[in-house]
C-alpha positions in Angstrom: 58.4 -16.0 -45.1 58.8 -12.2 -45.2 59.7 -10.3 -42.0 57.9 -7.2 -40.7 60.2 -5.0 -38.6 59.1 -2.3 -36.3 61.4 0.6 -35.5 61.0 3.4 -33.1 62.5 6.9 -32.6 61.8 10.6 -32.9 60.1 11.9 -36.0 63.0 14.0 -37.1 65.1 10.8 -37.3 62.6 8.8 -39.5 64.8 7.1 -42.2 64.7 8.2 -45.8 66.8 5.3 -47.2 67.4 1.6 -46.5 63.8 0.8 -45.5 62.1 -2.5 -46.2 58.6 -2.4 -47.8 56.1 -3.1 -45.0 58.4 -1.9 -42.3 56.6 -0.1 -39.5 58.1 3.0 -37.8 56.6 4.5 -34.6 57.6 8.0 -33.6 58.1 8.3 -29.8 57.8 12.1 -29.8 54.7 12.4 -32.0 52.9 9.1 -31.5 52.5 8.6 -35.2 52.9 5.4 -37.3 54.6 5.3 -40.7 54.8 2.4 -43.1 57.7 1.9 -45.6 56.4 1.3 -49.1 59.9 1.1 -50.7 63.6 1.5 -49.7 63.2 5.4 -49.8 59.5 5.9 -49.4 57.2 5.8 -46.4 53.6 6.9 -45.7 52.0 8.1 -42.5 49.0 6.1 -41.2 46.2 8.6 -40.8 42.4 8.4 -41.0 41.1 9.5 -44.4 39.3 12.8 -43.9 36.6 11.9 -46.3 35.9 8.7 -44.3 35.2 10.7 -41.1 31.7 11.5 -40.2 30.6 15.1 -39.7 29.7 16.4 -36.2 26.1 17.8 -36.0 26.7 20.2 -33.1 29.5 21.1 -30.8 29.3 20.3 -27.1 31.7 22.9 -25.7 32.6 21.1 -22.5 33.0 17.6 -23.9 34.0 17.8 -27.6 37.7 18.0 -28.2 40.0 19.7 -30.6 43.4 18.3 -31.4 46.3 20.7 -30.9 50.0 20.3 -31.9 52.0 21.6 -28.9 55.1 23.0 -30.6 56.6 23.9 -27.2 56.7 20.2 -26.1 60.3 19.1 -26.1 60.3 15.6 -24.7 56.9 14.0 -24.9 53.8 13.6 -27.1 53.2 16.9 -29.1 49.6 16.1 -29.9 47.4 17.5 -27.1 43.6 17.8 -26.7 41.5 20.7 -25.4 37.8 21.1 -25.1 36.1 23.4 -27.4 35.0 25.6 -24.5 38.5 25.8 -23.1 39.8 26.7 -26.6 37.3 29.6 -26.8 38.5 30.7 -23.3 42.1 30.6 -24.4 41.2 32.9 -27.3 39.3 35.2 -24.9 36.0 34.5 -26.7 33.1 34.5 -24.2 31.2 31.1 -24.1 27.9 32.5 -25.3 29.5 34.2 -28.4 28.6 33.2 -31.9 30.4 34.1 -35.1 27.8 36.7 -36.0 28.5 38.9 -33.0 31.1 41.6 -33.0 30.8 44.4 -30.3 31.4 48.0 -31.3 31.2 49.9 -28.0 34.2 52.0 -27.1 36.4 50.5 -24.4 36.5 46.9 -25.3 36.9 43.7 -23.5 39.1 40.7 -24.4 37.4 39.0 -27.3 35.4 42.1 -28.2 37.7 44.9 -29.4 35.0 47.6 -29.1 32.5 46.2 -26.6 31.8 44.6 -23.3 30.0 41.3 -24.0 28.9 41.0 -27.6 25.3 42.2 -27.0 26.1 45.9 -27.0 26.5 46.8 -30.6 26.4 44.0 -33.3 27.3 44.6 -36.9 26.1 42.4 -39.7 27.5 43.0 -43.1 25.5 42.5 -46.3 27.3 40.8 -49.2 27.7 44.2 -50.8 29.6 45.5 -47.8 33.2 44.9 -46.6 35.5 46.3 -44.1 39.3 46.4 -43.8 41.7 47.5 -41.1 44.3 50.0 -42.2 47.5 48.8 -40.4 49.2 52.2 -40.6 46.6 54.0 -38.4 44.3 51.2 -37.0 41.2 52.7 -38.7 38.5 50.5 -40.1 37.3 51.3 -43.5 33.7 50.2 -44.4 33.1 49.9 -48.1 29.7 49.6 -49.8 29.4 48.2 -53.3 25.8 49.2 -53.7 23.7 51.7 -51.7 20.0 51.3 -52.5 17.9 54.1 -51.0 14.6 52.8 -52.5 12.4 54.4 -55.1 10.1 57.4 -55.4 6.4 56.7 -54.9 
């Protein structure tokens, strides 16, 4: 009867040769599982993205994001954070949506030129674009089409 072996160790030490097909390898630093398919080949065991269901809405205080903590040296690198805490870490106010961008002079964290996202909102039409000139920090607004209407 064939044997199934399980090995453990850090991800950087996963073997690349001498594996037995079906051999399981658990990483102690990443918490991942890998299965050998041949002497020199293994595959990680992960959920198929296409098999996951979509989330209808985000509950900021309870829904979680998965983060890879690159600074972690001795334990699990995968960490979780609530969506609300992630927005806070990025200095994005909780009530903000992706359509808001404040343009008031002065600025607040999360709003380069505004106080809270309600004081000056810009929405760009598909014929408009803007770019930041890195050499002088000026924003250039470009219009592909300007339609001033017709004469009556």
